[in-house]
C-alpha positions as CSV (number, residue, x, y, z in Angstrom):
1,M,6.9,7.1,-1.6
2,C,5.1,5.3,1.2
3,S,5.2,1.6,1.9
4,V,3.3,-0.7,4.3
5,S,4.8,-4.2,4.9
6,D,3.8,-7.3,6.8
7,T,5.5,-10.6,7.5
8,G,2.3,-12.6,6.8
9,I,1.3,-15.4,4.5
10,G,2.2,-13.5,1.3
11,I,0.2,-13.4,-1.9
12,S,0.6,-15.9,-4.8
13,P,1.7,-14.6,-8.2
14,E,-1.7,-15.5,-9.6
15,D,-3.5,-13.5,-6.9
16,Q,-1.1,-10.6,-7.2
17,E,-2.4,-10.0,-10.7
18,R,-6.0,-9.7,-9.5
19,M,-5.4,-7.8,-6.2
20,F,-6.7,-4.4,-7.6
21,T,-9.8,-5.8,-9.2
22,K,-13.3,-5.3,-7.8
23,Y,-14.6,-7.9,-5.4
24,F,-11.4,-10.0,-5.5
25,R,-10.7,-12.1,-2.4
26,A,-8.0,-14.7,-2.2
27,D,-9.2,-18.3,-1.6
28,D,-6.7,-18.7,1.3
29,P,-8.6,-19.7,4.5
30,A,-6.7,-17.1,6.5
31,V,-8.0,-14.4,4.2
32,M,-11.6,-15.8,4.0
33,S,-11.8,-15.9,7.8
34,V,-11.7,-12.1,7.9
35,A,-14.8,-10.1,6.8
36,G,-14.4,-8.0,3.7
37,T,-15.9,-7.0,0.3
38,G,-12.9,-7.0,-1.9
39,L,-13.2,-3.3,-2.6
40,G,-10.6,-1.8,-0.4
41,L,-7.7,-2.0,-2.8
42,V,-9.8,-0.9,-5.7
43,I,-10.9,2.2,-3.9
44,T,-7.3,2.9,-2.7
45,K,-5.9,2.5,-6.2
46,S,-8.6,4.9,-7.6
47,L,-7.8,7.5,-5.0
48,V,-4.0,7.2,-5.6
49,E,-4.4,7.4,-9.4
50,I,-6.9,10.4,-9.2
51,H,-4.1,12.3,-7.4
52,G,-1.6,11.3,-10.1
53,G,0.2,8.6,-8.1
54,E,0.9,4.9,-8.5
55,I,0.4,1.9,-6.3
56,W,1.8,-1.6,-6.5
57,L,2.7,-4.6,-4.4
58,E,5.6,-7.0,-3.9
59,S,4.9,-10.3,-2.2
60,E,6.5,-13.6,-1.6
61,L,4.5,-16.6,-0.2
62,D,5.2,-17.3,3.5
63,R,7.4,-14.2,3.7
64,G,5.0,-11.2,3.5
65,T,3.8,-8.4,1.3
66,T,4.7,-4.7,0.8
67,F,2.2,-2.3,-0.7
68,T,3.9,0.9,-2.0
69,F,2.3,4.1,-3.4
70,T,3.5,7.5,-4.6
71,L,1.8,10.8,-4.8
72,P,3.1,13.8,-6.6
73,L,3.1,16.8,-4.4
74,A,4.1,19.6,-6.8
75,R,0.5,20.7,-7.4
76,F,-0.2,20.8,-3.7
77,F,2.9,22.6,-2.5
78,G,3.8,24.6,-5.6
79,N,7.4,25.5,-6.1
80,D,8.0,26.4,-2.5
81,P,9.8,23.4,-0.9
82,S,9.7,25.1,2.5
83,H,5.9,25.0,2.6
84,Q,4.8,23.7,6.0
85,G,8.3,22.5,6.7
86,V,8.1,19.6,4.2
87,R,11.3,19.0,2.3
88,L,10.7,17.8,-1.2
89,R,13.1,16.1,-3.6
90,R,12.7,16.3,-7.4
91,T,12.2,13.0,-9.2
92,S,11.6,13.0,-13.0
93,G,10.3,16.5,-12.8
94,I,7.7,15.7,-10.1
95,Q,8.2,16.6,-6.5
96,K,7.7,13.8,-4.1
97,L,8.1,13.3,-0.4
98,P,11.3,11.7,0.8
99,E,11.2,7.9,1.3
100,V,10.5,8.1,5.0
101,C,7.0,6.6,5.3
102,H,7.2,2.9,6.2
103,S,5.0,1.0,8.5
104,Q,5.1,-2.5,9.9
105,V,1.7,-4.2,10.5
106,P,1.2,-7.1,13.0
107,Q,2.2,-10.5,11.9
108,R,-0.4,-13.0,11.0
109,D,0.3,-15.1,14.1
110,Q,-0.7,-12.2,16.3
111,Y,-4.1,-12.1,14.5
112,R,-4.5,-15.8,15.0
113,Q,-3.7,-15.5,18.7
114,G,-6.6,-13.1,19.1
115,H,-4.6,-9.9,19.8
116,Q,-6.6,-6.7,19.3
117,F,-5.0,-3.8,17.4
């Protein structure tokens, strides 16, 4: 399982339902001020699902958002958990990476202040 979190503006419940649809962009001015096509999450979801994984989000307005995805690794690593030094744990018959991948992205105020990342 891998998660990416921010402490930004959050996503409304209505927008959360549409986040993984083609060309969707929230009407929030902070979102509209950044260029985009509304295809990034659709493509990401397709890639995750093609590999047998799942992707979802959890968000709260004015508190931030966490996107999480899983990818089953059994078909890539076989039954040898020592392959390339990756330790796997078994969950519901599918081997997955330990829950160690977590990233914090810059806060929205840092974007507004013009910081480059």
